[in-house]
FIMISE-747928 format. One record per residue (C-alpha): x negated, y, z negated; residue number from 1. Coordinates in nm, 2 decimals. Example, Ala and Ser with C-alpha at 12.3 -4.5 7.8 and 13.67 -1.06 7.14 Angstrom:
residues 2
(atom (-1.23, -0.45, -0.78), 1)
(atom (-1.37, -0.11, -0.71), 2)
end
This chain:
residues 568
(atom (-19.97, 1.84, -7.53), 1)
(atom (-19.88, 2.13, -7.75), 2)
(atom (-19.98, 2.41, -7.51), 3)
(atom (-20.14, 2.76, -7.67), 4)
(atom (-19.92, 3.07, -7.64), 5)
(atom (-20.08, 3.15, -7.28), 6)
(atom (-19.96, 2.80, -7.17), 7)
(atom (-19.63, 2.91, -7.06), 8)
(atom (-19.41, 2.90, -7.41), 9)
(atom (-19.09, 3.08, -7.38), 10)
(atom (-19.08, 3.39, -7.63), 11)
(atom (-18.76, 3.52, -7.70), 12)
(atom (-18.61, 3.76, -7.96), 13)
(atom (-18.78, 3.86, -8.25), 14)
(atom (-19.06, 3.63, -8.20), 15)
(atom (-19.12, 3.81, -7.87), 16)
(atom (-19.12, 4.14, -8.04), 17)
(atom (-19.39, 4.02, -8.32), 18)
(atom (-19.61, 3.82, -8.05), 19)
(atom (-19.64, 4.15, -7.88), 20)
(atom (-19.73, 4.34, -8.21), 21)
(atom (-20.00, 4.07, -8.31), 22)
(atom (-20.12, 4.04, -7.96), 23)
(atom (-20.18, 4.44, -7.96), 24)
(atom (-20.39, 4.43, -8.29), 25)
(atom (-20.69, 4.32, -8.04), 26)
(atom (-21.05, 4.45, -8.07), 27)
(atom (-21.37, 4.49, -7.87), 28)
(atom (-21.58, 4.19, -7.79), 29)
(atom (-21.82, 4.26, -8.05), 30)
(atom (-21.56, 4.12, -8.30), 31)
(atom (-21.63, 3.78, -8.46), 32)
(atom (-21.35, 3.52, -8.56), 33)
(atom (-21.28, 3.50, -8.93), 34)
(atom (-21.32, 3.14, -9.02), 35)
(atom (-21.01, 3.12, -9.25), 36)
(atom (-20.65, 3.30, -9.25), 37)
(atom (-20.43, 3.34, -9.57), 38)
(atom (-20.09, 3.32, -9.52), 39)
(atom (-19.87, 3.45, -9.78), 40)
(atom (-19.50, 3.33, -9.81), 41)
(atom (-19.19, 3.31, -10.06), 42)
(atom (-19.14, 2.95, -10.05), 43)
(atom (-19.23, 2.74, -10.31), 44)
(atom (-19.52, 2.46, -10.29), 45)
(atom (-19.35, 2.20, -10.51), 46)
(atom (-19.38, 1.90, -10.28), 47)
(atom (-19.53, 1.73, -9.97), 48)
(atom (-19.20, 1.56, -9.87), 49)
(atom (-18.95, 1.83, -9.71), 50)
(atom (-18.67, 1.53, -9.66), 51)
(atom (-18.59, 1.58, -10.06), 52)
(atom (-18.36, 1.80, -10.23), 53)
(atom (-18.65, 1.96, -10.39), 54)
(atom (-18.83, 2.01, -10.04), 55)
(atom (-18.54, 2.18, -9.89), 56)
(atom (-18.46, 2.38, -10.14), 57)
(atom (-18.82, 2.52, -10.21), 58)
(atom (-18.86, 2.57, -9.83), 59)
(atom (-19.15, 2.28, -9.77), 60)
(atom (-19.07, 2.29, -9.38), 61)
(atom (-19.21, 2.66, -9.37), 62)
(atom (-19.54, 2.52, -9.52), 63)
(atom (-19.62, 2.16, -9.40), 64)
(atom (-19.45, 2.19, -9.01), 65)
(atom (-19.84, 2.18, -8.85), 66)
(atom (-19.94, 1.91, -9.11), 67)
(atom (-19.67, 1.65, -9.12), 68)
(atom (-19.56, 1.63, -8.77), 69)
(atom (-19.22, 1.47, -8.60), 70)
(atom (-19.06, 1.48, -8.25), 71)
(atom (-18.92, 1.80, -8.29), 72)
(atom (-19.02, 2.09, -8.48), 73)
(atom (-18.81, 2.43, -8.57), 74)
(atom (-18.92, 2.71, -8.30), 75)
(atom (-18.94, 3.09, -8.36), 76)
(atom (-18.58, 3.13, -8.26), 77)
(atom (-18.42, 2.84, -8.46), 78)
(atom (-18.44, 2.58, -8.18), 79)
(atom (-18.56, 2.23, -8.18), 80)
(atom (-18.86, 2.22, -7.95), 81)
(atom (-19.00, 1.87, -7.88), 82)
(atom (-19.33, 1.79, -7.99), 83)
(atom (-19.50, 1.60, -7.72), 84)
(atom (-19.81, 1.57, -7.88), 85)
(atom (-19.63, 1.31, -8.16), 86)
(atom (-19.44, 1.14, -7.88), 87)
(atom (-19.16, 1.15, -7.68), 88)
(atom (-18.75, 1.07, -7.75), 89)
(atom (-18.48, 1.05, -7.52), 90)
(atom (-18.15, 0.92, -7.50), 91)
(atom (-18.06, 0.62, -7.29), 92)
(atom (-17.75, 0.47, -7.18), 93)
(atom (-17.54, 0.24, -7.37), 94)
(atom (-17.22, 0.12, -7.55), 95)
(atom (-17.33, 0.31, -7.85), 96)
(atom (-17.54, 0.61, -7.89), 97)
(atom (-17.89, 0.51, -7.85), 98)
(atom (-18.26, 0.71, -7.88), 99)
(atom (-18.56, 0.53, -7.76), 100)
(atom (-18.88, 0.69, -7.96), 101)
(atom (-19.21, 0.63, -7.83), 102)
(atom (-19.51, 0.76, -8.04), 103)
(atom (-19.83, 0.88, -7.88), 104)
(atom (-20.04, 0.62, -7.86), 105)
(atom (-20.33, 0.80, -7.98), 106)
(atom (-20.17, 0.92, -8.29), 107)
(atom (-20.35, 0.84, -8.62), 108)
(atom (-20.30, 0.95, -8.99), 109)
(atom (-20.59, 1.16, -9.13), 110)
(atom (-20.68, 0.85, -9.35), 111)
(atom (-20.73, 0.63, -9.03), 112)
(atom (-20.36, 0.45, -9.00), 113)
(atom (-20.19, 0.49, -8.71), 114)
(atom (-19.86, 0.62, -8.68), 115)
(atom (-19.57, 0.37, -8.62), 116)
(atom (-19.22, 0.33, -8.63), 117)
(atom (-19.23, 0.23, -8.99), 118)
(atom (-19.26, 0.60, -9.03), 119)
(atom (-18.89, 0.62, -8.87), 120)
(atom (-18.75, 0.32, -9.04), 121)
(atom (-18.85, 0.48, -9.39), 122)
(atom (-18.71, 0.81, -9.32), 123)
(atom (-18.37, 0.65, -9.17), 124)
(atom (-18.34, 0.44, -9.53), 125)
(atom (-18.42, 0.77, -9.74), 126)
(atom (-18.19, 0.97, -9.55), 127)
(atom (-17.93, 0.74, -9.46), 128)
(atom (-17.73, 0.71, -9.81), 129)
(atom (-17.67, 0.32, -9.77), 130)
(atom (-17.89, 0.25, -10.07), 131)
(atom (-17.72, 0.33, -10.39), 132)
(atom (-17.71, 0.21, -10.74), 133)
(atom (-17.37, 0.21, -10.82), 134)
(atom (-17.23, 0.55, -10.69), 135)
(atom (-17.57, 0.70, -10.74), 136)
(atom (-17.81, 0.73, -10.44), 137)
(atom (-18.16, 0.59, -10.49), 138)
(atom (-18.33, 0.82, -10.27), 139)
(atom (-18.27, 1.20, -10.34), 140)
(atom (-18.23, 1.30, -10.00), 141)
(atom (-18.14, 1.67, -9.93), 142)
(atom (-17.88, 1.55, -9.68), 143)
(atom (-17.77, 1.25, -9.47), 144)
(atom (-17.66, 1.43, -9.17), 145)
(atom (-17.68, 1.23, -8.86), 146)
(atom (-17.86, 0.95, -9.05), 147)
(atom (-17.58, 0.79, -9.21), 148)
(atom (-17.42, 0.75, -8.84), 149)
(atom (-17.72, 0.53, -8.74), 150)
(atom (-17.63, 0.16, -8.74), 151)
(atom (-17.99, 0.01, -8.70), 152)
(atom (-18.37, 0.08, -8.58), 153)
(atom (-18.52, -0.16, -8.36), 154)
(atom (-18.87, -0.18, -8.49), 155)
(atom (-19.17, -0.43, -8.50), 156)
(atom (-19.38, -0.33, -8.79), 157)
(atom (-19.68, -0.14, -8.69), 158)
(atom (-19.54, -0.08, -8.33), 159)
(atom (-19.55, 0.25, -8.16), 160)
(atom (-19.19, 0.20, -8.02), 161)
(atom (-18.82, 0.24, -8.20), 162)
(atom (-18.47, 0.24, -8.07), 163)
(atom (-18.21, 0.42, -8.30), 164)
(atom (-17.90, 0.28, -8.24), 165)
(atom (-17.60, 0.46, -8.36), 166)
(atom (-17.23, 0.30, -8.49), 167)
(atom (-17.02, 0.23, -8.22), 168)
(atom (-16.77, 0.49, -8.34), 169)
(atom (-16.99, 0.77, -8.39), 170)
(atom (-17.22, 1.01, -8.21), 171)
(atom (-17.45, 1.28, -8.33), 172)
(atom (-17.49, 1.59, -8.09), 173)
(atom (-17.76, 1.74, -8.28), 174)
(atom (-17.99, 1.43, -8.28), 175)
(atom (-18.29, 1.64, -8.24), 176)
(atom (-18.28, 1.76, -8.58), 177)
(atom (-18.35, 1.39, -8.68), 178)
(atom (-18.73, 1.28, -8.74), 179)
(atom (-18.87, 1.60, -8.76), 180)
(atom (-19.19, 1.81, -8.86), 181)
(atom (-19.24, 1.80, -9.23), 182)
(atom (-18.97, 1.53, -9.30), 183)
(atom (-19.14, 1.23, -9.17), 184)
(atom (-19.35, 1.09, -9.41), 185)
(atom (-19.65, 0.82, -9.41), 186)
(atom (-19.45, 0.50, -9.48), 187)
(atom (-19.77, 0.33, -9.53), 188)
(atom (-19.85, 0.53, -9.82), 189)
(atom (-19.53, 0.47, -9.96), 190)
(atom (-19.57, 0.10, -9.94), 191)
(atom (-19.90, 0.10, -10.09), 192)
(atom (-19.80, 0.30, -10.40), 193)
(atom (-19.49, 0.13, -10.44), 194)
(atom (-19.63, -0.22, -10.43), 195)
(atom (-19.41, -0.30, -10.13), 196)
(atom (-19.57, -0.56, -9.83), 197)
(atom (-19.39, -0.39, -9.54), 198)
(atom (-19.12, -0.10, -9.54), 199)
(atom (-18.97, -0.23, -9.25), 200)
(atom (-18.90, -0.60, -9.36), 201)
(atom (-18.76, -0.46, -9.69), 202)
(atom (-18.52, -0.24, -9.54), 203)
(atom (-18.40, -0.46, -9.25), 204)
(atom (-18.37, -0.76, -9.52), 205)
(atom (-18.22, -0.48, -9.79), 206)
(atom (-18.44, -0.58, -10.05), 207)
(atom (-18.31, -0.40, -10.32), 208)
(atom (-18.59, -0.42, -10.54), 209)
(atom (-18.82, -0.36, -10.29), 210)
(atom (-18.63, -0.04, -10.18), 211)
(atom (-18.58, 0.05, -10.52), 212)
(atom (-18.96, 0.08, -10.53), 213)
(atom (-18.97, 0.30, -10.24), 214)
(atom (-18.74, 0.52, -10.36), 215)
(atom (-18.92, 0.61, -10.65), 216)
(atom (-19.22, 0.71, -10.46), 217)
(atom (-19.01, 0.88, -10.20), 218)
(atom (-18.88, 1.07, -10.48), 219)
(atom (-19.17, 1.16, -10.69), 220)
(atom (-19.49, 1.04, -10.56), 221)
(atom (-19.54, 1.35, -10.29), 222)
(atom (-19.49, 1.61, -10.56), 223)
(atom (-19.77, 1.89, -10.54), 224)
(atom (-19.93, 1.94, -10.89), 225)
(atom (-20.24, 2.20, -10.95), 226)
(atom (-20.58, 2.04, -11.02), 227)
(atom (-20.72, 1.73, -10.86), 228)
(atom (-20.49, 1.58, -10.55), 229)
(atom (-20.53, 1.24, -10.46), 230)
(atom (-20.61, 1.30, -10.11), 231)
(atom (-20.50, 0.89, -10.00), 232)
(atom (-20.12, 1.01, -10.11), 233)
(atom (-20.15, 1.29, -9.86), 234)
(atom (-20.24, 1.22, -9.54), 235)
(atom (-20.17, 1.41, -9.22), 236)
(atom (-20.03, 1.33, -8.88), 237)
(atom (-20.09, 1.72, -8.76), 238)
(atom (-20.36, 1.96, -8.70), 239)
(atom (-20.41, 2.02, -9.05), 240)
(atom (-20.47, 1.84, -9.36), 241)
(atom (-20.43, 1.94, -9.72), 242)
(atom (-20.79, 1.99, -9.86), 243)
(atom (-20.70, 2.13, -10.23), 244)
(atom (-20.41, 2.31, -10.40), 245)
(atom (-20.45, 2.56, -10.73), 246)
(atom (-20.28, 2.85, -10.90), 247)
(atom (-20.53, 3.09, -10.78), 248)
(atom (-20.69, 2.93, -10.46), 249)
(atom (-20.34, 2.84, -10.30), 250)
(atom (-20.27, 2.56, -10.09), 251)
(atom (-20.61, 2.51, -9.87), 252)
(atom (-20.55, 2.36, -9.53), 253)
(atom (-20.84, 2.25, -9.31), 254)
(atom (-20.89, 2.11, -8.95), 255)
(atom (-20.76, 1.74, -8.96), 256)
(atom (-21.07, 1.56, -8.76), 257)
(atom (-20.85, 1.30, -8.68), 258)
(atom (-20.58, 1.49, -8.51), 259)
(atom (-20.56, 1.37, -8.11), 260)
(atom (-20.39, 1.69, -7.97), 261)
(atom (-20.55, 2.05, -7.93), 262)
(atom (-20.78, 2.13, -8.22), 263)
(atom (-20.68, 2.43, -8.44), 264)
(atom (-20.82, 2.78, -8.32), 265)
(atom (-20.94, 2.84, -8.70), 266)
(atom (-21.02, 2.58, -8.92), 267)
(atom (-20.88, 2.67, -9.24), 268)
(atom (-20.56, 2.78, -9.33), 269)
(atom (-20.49, 2.92, -9.71), 270)
(atom (-20.10, 2.95, -9.81), 271)
(atom (-19.99, 3.16, -10.10), 272)
(atom (-19.66, 3.09, -10.22), 273)
(atom (-19.40, 3.26, -10.38), 274)
(atom (-19.57, 3.21, -10.74), 275)
(atom (-19.89, 3.37, -10.63), 276)
(atom (-19.97, 3.73, -10.68), 277)
(atom (-19.90, 3.87, -10.35), 278)
(atom (-19.98, 4.23, -10.40), 279)
(atom (-20.30, 4.13, -10.54), 280)
(atom (-20.37, 3.91, -10.26), 281)
(atom (-20.33, 4.17, -9.98), 282)
(atom (-20.51, 4.41, -10.19), 283)
(atom (-20.83, 4.15, -10.17), 284)
(atom (-20.79, 4.11, -9.77), 285)
(atom (-20.69, 3.75, -9.86), 286)
(atom (-20.39, 3.74, -9.66), 287)
(atom (-20.35, 3.84, -9.29), 288)
(atom (-20.02, 3.70, -9.20), 289)
(atom (-19.69, 3.76, -9.43), 290)
(atom (-19.35, 3.64, -9.42), 291)
(atom (-19.12, 3.72, -9.74), 292)
(atom (-18.79, 3.84, -9.78), 293)
(atom (-18.74, 4.23, -9.73), 294)
(atom (-18.75, 4.43, -10.03), 295)
(atom (-18.87, 4.10, -10.25), 296)
(atom (-19.19, 4.24, -10.37), 297)
(atom (-19.20, 4.60, -10.51), 298)
(atom (-19.46, 4.84, -10.38), 299)
(atom (-19.57, 4.61, -10.08), 300)
(atom (-19.87, 4.75, -9.94), 301)
(atom (-19.91, 4.68, -9.56), 302)
(atom (-20.16, 4.95, -9.42), 303)
(atom (-20.37, 4.74, -9.18), 304)
(atom (-20.06, 4.54, -9.05), 305)
(atom (-19.82, 4.53, -8.74), 306)
(atom (-19.50, 4.47, -8.97), 307)
(atom (-19.13, 4.43, -8.86), 308)
(atom (-18.84, 4.36, -9.08), 309)
(atom (-18.58, 4.12, -8.87), 310)
(atom (-18.26, 3.94, -8.95), 311)
(atom (-18.34, 3.55, -9.05), 312)
(atom (-18.17, 3.23, -8.96), 313)
(atom (-18.07, 3.18, -9.34), 314)
(atom (-17.79, 3.32, -9.51), 315)
(atom (-17.83, 3.54, -9.82), 316)
(atom (-17.55, 3.39, -10.07), 317)
(atom (-17.41, 3.34, -10.37), 318)
(atom (-17.36, 2.94, -10.47), 319)
(atom (-17.10, 2.88, -10.70), 320)
(atom (-17.04, 2.62, -10.96), 321)
(atom (-16.73, 2.42, -10.96), 322)
(atom (-16.71, 2.41, -11.29), 323)
(atom (-16.72, 2.64, -11.60), 324)
(atom (-16.62, 2.98, -11.59), 325)
(atom (-16.58, 2.94, -11.22), 326)
(atom (-16.43, 2.62, -11.23), 327)
(atom (-16.10, 2.71, -11.02), 328)
(atom (-16.09, 2.85, -10.66), 329)
(atom (-15.89, 3.16, -10.79), 330)
(atom (-16.18, 3.25, -11.01), 331)
(atom (-16.42, 3.19, -10.73), 332)
(atom (-16.19, 3.41, -10.54), 333)
(atom (-16.17, 3.65, -10.82), 334)
(atom (-16.59, 3.70, -10.83), 335)
(atom (-16.56, 3.73, -10.47), 336)
(atom (-16.31, 4.01, -10.47), 337)
(atom (-16.56, 4.23, -10.67), 338)
(atom (-16.85, 4.15, -10.45), 339)
(atom (-16.97, 4.48, -10.28), 340)
(atom (-17.04, 4.27, -9.96), 341)
(atom (-17.09, 4.60, -9.72), 342)
(atom (-17.23, 4.81, -9.97), 343)
(atom (-17.48, 4.50, -10.02), 344)
(atom (-17.54, 4.49, -9.64), 345)
(atom (-17.58, 4.85, -9.62), 346)
(atom (-17.84, 4.87, -9.90), 347)
(atom (-18.03, 4.57, -9.92), 348)
(atom (-17.92, 4.33, -9.60), 349)
(atom (-18.00, 4.59, -9.31), 350)
(atom (-18.29, 4.48, -9.12), 351)
(atom (-18.48, 4.79, -8.97), 352)
(atom (-18.46, 4.60, -8.63), 353)
(atom (-18.13, 4.52, -8.57), 354)
(atom (-17.98, 4.48, -8.23), 355)
(atom (-17.65, 4.62, -8.13), 356)
(atom (-17.46, 4.30, -8.15), 357)
(atom (-17.55, 3.93, -8.30), 358)
(atom (-17.75, 3.84, -8.60), 359)
(atom (-17.78, 4.07, -8.90), 360)
(atom (-17.54, 4.35, -8.77), 361)
(atom (-17.25, 4.37, -9.03), 362)
(atom (-17.22, 4.14, -9.35), 363)
(atom (-17.19, 3.78, -9.27), 364)
(atom (-16.85, 3.63, -9.30), 365)
(atom (-16.96, 3.27, -9.27), 366)
(atom (-17.16, 3.02, -9.45), 367)
(atom (-17.18, 2.79, -9.16), 368)
(atom (-17.21, 3.01, -8.85), 369)
(atom (-17.45, 3.25, -8.76), 370)
(atom (-17.33, 3.61, -8.62), 371)
(atom (-17.47, 3.52, -8.26), 372)
(atom (-17.28, 3.20, -8.25), 373)
(atom (-17.01, 3.22, -7.94), 374)
(atom (-16.75, 3.08, -8.21), 375)
(atom (-16.84, 3.35, -8.48), 376)
(atom (-16.61, 3.64, -8.40), 377)
(atom (-16.30, 3.43, -8.36), 378)
(atom (-16.35, 3.17, -8.64), 379)
(atom (-16.39, 3.39, -8.90), 380)
(atom (-16.20, 3.70, -8.85), 381)
(atom (-15.89, 3.59, -9.02), 382)
(atom (-16.07, 3.42, -9.31), 383)
(atom (-16.29, 3.71, -9.42), 384)
(atom (-16.04, 4.00, -9.36), 385)
(atom (-15.92, 3.99, -9.71), 386)
(atom (-16.30, 4.03, -9.85), 387)
(atom (-16.42, 4.31, -9.64), 388)
(atom (-16.38, 4.56, -9.91), 389)
(atom (-16.35, 4.51, -10.30), 390)
(atom (-16.00, 4.47, -10.46), 391)
(atom (-16.06, 4.51, -10.84), 392)
(atom (-15.67, 4.40, -10.90), 393)
(atom (-15.73, 4.12, -10.72), 394)
(atom (-16.07, 4.05, -10.89), 395)
(atom (-15.88, 4.07, -11.23), 396)
(atom (-15.60, 3.87, -11.11), 397)
(atom (-15.86, 3.56, -11.05), 398)
(atom (-15.94, 3.54, -11.41), 399)
(atom (-15.59, 3.56, -11.55), 400)
(atom (-15.59, 3.35, -11.86), 401)
(atom (-15.97, 3.39, -11.93), 402)
(atom (-16.04, 3.70, -12.11), 403)
(atom (-16.41, 3.85, -12.10), 404)
(atom (-16.53, 3.61, -11.86), 405)
(atom (-16.90, 3.63, -11.79), 406)
(atom (-17.09, 3.50, -11.46), 407)
(atom (-17.48, 3.42, -11.50), 408)
(atom (-17.64, 3.44, -11.14), 409)
(atom (-18.00, 3.30, -11.12), 410)
(atom (-18.26, 3.32, -10.86), 411)
(atom (-18.64, 3.27, -10.86), 412)
(atom (-18.79, 3.56, -10.99), 413)
(atom (-18.98, 3.81, -10.95), 414)
(atom (-18.75, 3.91, -10.66), 415)
(atom (-18.64, 4.29, -10.64), 416)
(atom (-18.41, 4.28, -10.37), 417)
(atom (-18.21, 3.99, -10.58), 418)
(atom (-18.24, 4.17, -10.90), 419)
(atom (-18.08, 4.48, -10.75), 420)
(atom (-17.82, 4.27, -10.57), 421)
(atom (-17.71, 4.09, -10.90), 422)
(atom (-17.72, 4.46, -11.07), 423)
(atom (-17.47, 4.58, -10.78), 424)
(atom (-17.24, 4.30, -10.80), 425)
(atom (-17.28, 4.34, -11.20), 426)
(atom (-17.14, 4.70, -11.18), 427)
(atom (-16.87, 4.64, -10.92), 428)
(atom (-16.73, 4.35, -11.11), 429)
(atom (-16.76, 4.55, -11.44), 430)
(atom (-16.43, 4.71, -11.34), 431)
(atom (-16.26, 4.42, -11.33), 432)
(atom (-16.37, 4.28, -11.70), 433)
(atom (-16.61, 4.06, -11.55), 434)
(atom (-16.97, 4.05, -11.70), 435)
(atom (-17.23, 3.96, -11.47), 436)
(atom (-17.56, 3.85, -11.60), 437)
(atom (-17.90, 3.79, -11.46), 438)
(atom (-18.02, 3.50, -11.54), 439)
(atom (-18.35, 3.48, -11.30), 440)
(atom (-18.65, 3.31, -11.41), 441)
(atom (-19.00, 3.21, -11.28), 442)
(atom (-18.93, 2.85, -11.30), 443)
(atom (-18.57, 2.89, -11.15), 444)
(atom (-18.47, 2.55, -10.96), 445)
(atom (-18.12, 2.54, -10.79), 446)
(atom (-18.02, 2.20, -10.99), 447)
(atom (-17.99, 2.45, -11.27), 448)
(atom (-17.63, 2.51, -11.12), 449)
(atom (-17.51, 2.16, -11.19), 450)
(atom (-17.61, 2.13, -11.53), 451)
(atom (-17.43, 2.45, -11.62), 452)
(atom (-17.72, 2.67, -11.72), 453)
(atom (-17.60, 2.93, -11.45), 454)
(atom (-17.28, 2.98, -11.32), 455)
(atom (-17.39, 3.07, -10.94), 456)
(atom (-17.73, 3.09, -10.75), 457)
(atom (-17.82, 3.38, -10.52), 458)
(atom (-18.05, 3.22, -10.25), 459)
(atom (-18.09, 3.15, -9.90), 460)
(atom (-17.94, 2.80, -9.71), 461)
(atom (-17.96, 2.53, -9.89), 462)
(atom (-18.07, 2.70, -10.21), 463)
(atom (-18.41, 2.80, -10.04), 464)
(atom (-18.57, 3.07, -10.21), 465)
(atom (-18.74, 3.18, -9.87), 466)
(atom (-18.74, 3.08, -9.53), 467)
(atom (-18.44, 2.92, -9.43), 468)
(atom (-18.17, 2.86, -9.14), 469)
(atom (-18.17, 2.72, -8.75), 470)
(atom (-17.97, 2.76, -8.45), 471)
(atom (-17.85, 2.38, -8.52), 472)
(atom (-17.70, 2.50, -8.87), 473)
(atom (-17.73, 2.11, -9.00), 474)
(atom (-17.86, 2.23, -9.35), 475)
(atom (-17.59, 2.52, -9.37), 476)
(atom (-17.33, 2.26, -9.29), 477)
(atom (-17.42, 2.00, -9.49), 478)
(atom (-17.43, 2.21, -9.82), 479)
(atom (-17.13, 2.20, -9.86), 480)
(atom (-17.06, 1.84, -9.78), 481)
(atom (-16.93, 1.59, -10.07), 482)
(atom (-17.23, 1.44, -10.22), 483)
(atom (-17.51, 1.61, -10.04), 484)
(atom (-17.82, 1.67, -10.22), 485)
(atom (-17.84, 2.04, -10.17), 486)
(atom (-17.43, 2.11, -10.26), 487)
(atom (-17.57, 2.23, -10.59), 488)
(atom (-17.24, 2.37, -10.70), 489)
(atom (-17.10, 1.99, -10.69), 490)
(atom (-16.81, 2.11, -10.41), 491)
(atom (-16.62, 1.85, -10.26), 492)
(atom (-16.32, 1.85, -10.00), 493)
(atom (-16.23, 1.54, -9.80), 494)
(atom (-16.10, 1.74, -9.51), 495)
(atom (-16.42, 1.97, -9.47), 496)
(atom (-16.63, 1.66, -9.47), 497)
(atom (-16.43, 1.55, -9.17), 498)
(atom (-16.46, 1.85, -8.98), 499)
(atom (-16.82, 1.84, -9.06), 500)
(atom (-16.83, 1.50, -8.89), 501)
(atom (-16.61, 1.58, -8.60), 502)
(atom (-16.82, 1.91, -8.52), 503)
(atom (-17.11, 1.69, -8.51), 504)
(atom (-16.96, 1.44, -8.23), 505)
(atom (-16.74, 1.62, -8.05), 506)
(atom (-16.86, 1.86, -7.77), 507)
(atom (-16.57, 2.02, -7.65), 508)
(atom (-16.55, 2.40, -7.73), 509)
(atom (-16.18, 2.41, -7.76), 510)
(atom (-16.22, 2.16, -8.05), 511)
(atom (-16.54, 2.31, -8.18), 512)
(atom (-16.35, 2.65, -8.22), 513)
(atom (-16.05, 2.50, -8.36), 514)
(atom (-16.26, 2.28, -8.63), 515)
(atom (-16.48, 2.59, -8.70), 516)
(atom (-16.17, 2.85, -8.79), 517)
(atom (-16.00, 2.56, -9.00), 518)
(atom (-16.34, 2.52, -9.18), 519)
(atom (-16.38, 2.88, -9.24), 520)
(atom (-16.03, 2.93, -9.36), 521)
(atom (-16.09, 2.61, -9.61), 522)
(atom (-16.41, 2.77, -9.71), 523)
(atom (-16.27, 3.12, -9.81), 524)
(atom (-15.99, 2.96, -9.96), 525)
(atom (-16.19, 2.72, -10.18), 526)
(atom (-16.48, 2.98, -10.21), 527)
(atom (-16.78, 2.75, -10.31), 528)
(atom (-17.01, 3.01, -10.23), 529)
(atom (-17.01, 3.42, -10.07), 530)
(atom (-17.19, 3.49, -9.79), 531)
(atom (-17.37, 3.81, -9.77), 532)
(atom (-17.59, 3.90, -9.50), 533)
(atom (-17.81, 3.73, -9.26), 534)
(atom (-18.14, 3.72, -9.49), 535)
(atom (-18.40, 4.03, -9.38), 536)
(atom (-18.75, 3.92, -9.33), 537)
(atom (-19.06, 4.10, -9.37), 538)
(atom (-19.28, 3.97, -9.13), 539)
(atom (-19.65, 4.11, -9.05), 540)
(atom (-19.98, 4.04, -8.89), 541)
(atom (-20.29, 4.19, -9.01), 542)
(atom (-20.51, 4.38, -8.75), 543)
(atom (-20.72, 4.13, -8.55), 544)
(atom (-20.47, 3.89, -8.59), 545)
(atom (-20.39, 3.70, -8.24), 546)
(atom (-20.12, 3.46, -8.13), 547)
(atom (-19.88, 3.52, -8.43), 548)
(atom (-19.52, 3.47, -8.35), 549)
(atom (-19.25, 3.55, -8.59), 550)
(atom (-19.04, 3.26, -8.71), 551)
(atom (-18.74, 3.39, -8.92), 552)
(atom (-18.64, 3.04, -8.96), 553)
(atom (-18.68, 2.72, -9.18), 554)
(atom (-18.99, 2.67, -9.01), 555)
(atom (-19.11, 3.00, -9.09), 556)
(atom (-19.36, 3.17, -8.94), 557)
(atom (-19.66, 2.92, -8.96), 558)
(atom (-19.46, 2.73, -8.71), 559)
(atom (-19.77, 2.78, -8.46), 560)
(atom (-20.06, 2.83, -8.74), 561)
(atom (-20.30, 2.62, -8.55), 562)
(atom (-20.30, 2.88, -8.25), 563)
(atom (-20.37, 3.18, -8.47), 564)
(atom (-20.72, 3.32, -8.44), 565)
(atom (-20.86, 3.63, -8.67), 566)
(atom (-21.11, 3.84, -8.52), 567)
(atom (-21.30, 4.14, -8.73), 568)
end
């Protein structure tokens, strides 16, 4: 069973600090428990399916980890934590890497349908990349990391057991990032809505017509639109289920009566996303937990909250187009030479609560590694050196032959910190004759980079506007791999792809360091993106909120929302 915070859960890093802060907000015994808690976050509620390109780039995992459960979830320090309420997963001896998954016999969706290995088979089919229409994948998966290395899943339809067997020539070290919370979707819903008799049979038989129908639903059928939701499409496998969704009332989550684990401490959590007027919600006392990018909301009044600003696991970065004005590596390097990375860190990226070493202590010199990685310092030292300070002459040289270049930077508005970031870059690059324009919009999507609407995206890892990143770093690595759904700039490099594959398979520390160093040199040379800093997060708990633990990761601070208690 998943235990409450008092049950021995290890608290470390920023999570421990903010758990203490929340715990101090205790009141006298005459206080009553509030039946509903408001949760404000800068993710964007667009889809129930966290495995799609839209799901990852909008931050679905930060909202639905306790609605759609998996064998693992992202914990407060970015680690993968086993969710034994869902089932067990263990590596077993075999000629090929083999993982045995066993779902909890009591596991059942909120609509009464038992969880089954069919759910794993659908997730694998969608994320493996093996089903295509010509060169185009049928499933709009964010990435195929790990799943593409699976040879087969042994599953009897409706069974609680599944055996995942990897290809004989492949190993996948971070296998705990597979079949995780927010990404494992109800196969019975997809089968019913797509008109497919059996997901497992369709996948095992390679029935292209049936798989095409499943893909159409998987891509679009779980999109969240305001108004009446068809509850039959959105069953829950976690302690909360979706009750309603609207622009004013937010996403209303209520206790799932069929949940077989520990019942939620609070029966109702209302999620207000980036499109909400969070300033007004705070003024109305509608929000008691807040997880936002630092400085993103102007004049944020946190009176009555215990708050900290901490470095997140997501990388604040510019994701660059590989066509148009930035079509050449020289032009992309030219832009990087006039981006004032140190000044941006000093003014906008330095969290208030920064340790003396590690995450958030300086401008970030990597798109794929975090500052507290054992390999970070050595692997990035040489590659990033040329970009420690601005070099206007080098910036001009990068755009030689392209007079009066204009670079349009898009991001999801409103966001005060990102507006200030673009303004600072524009001011710096002006000296090199480069015009930088703010192309933000309230309906901005990262896919606009591929269609040429903008030349760069300002966002966190994998294009997410809000919570992002994890210790495993799979999304960061995959974002630059050829054909990845979140490779919005359409960067492609065969050697980089090979490096990523080997990093995921070879545990030798010397090999890891050599490969990471090569990858850093390659990325700084080809420049598909420009890392700025570990995205600072403001995480705040209202007075009287108990059991809140900061989660400055892709899982967000809502990673344990079923343990929250508010007393007033």
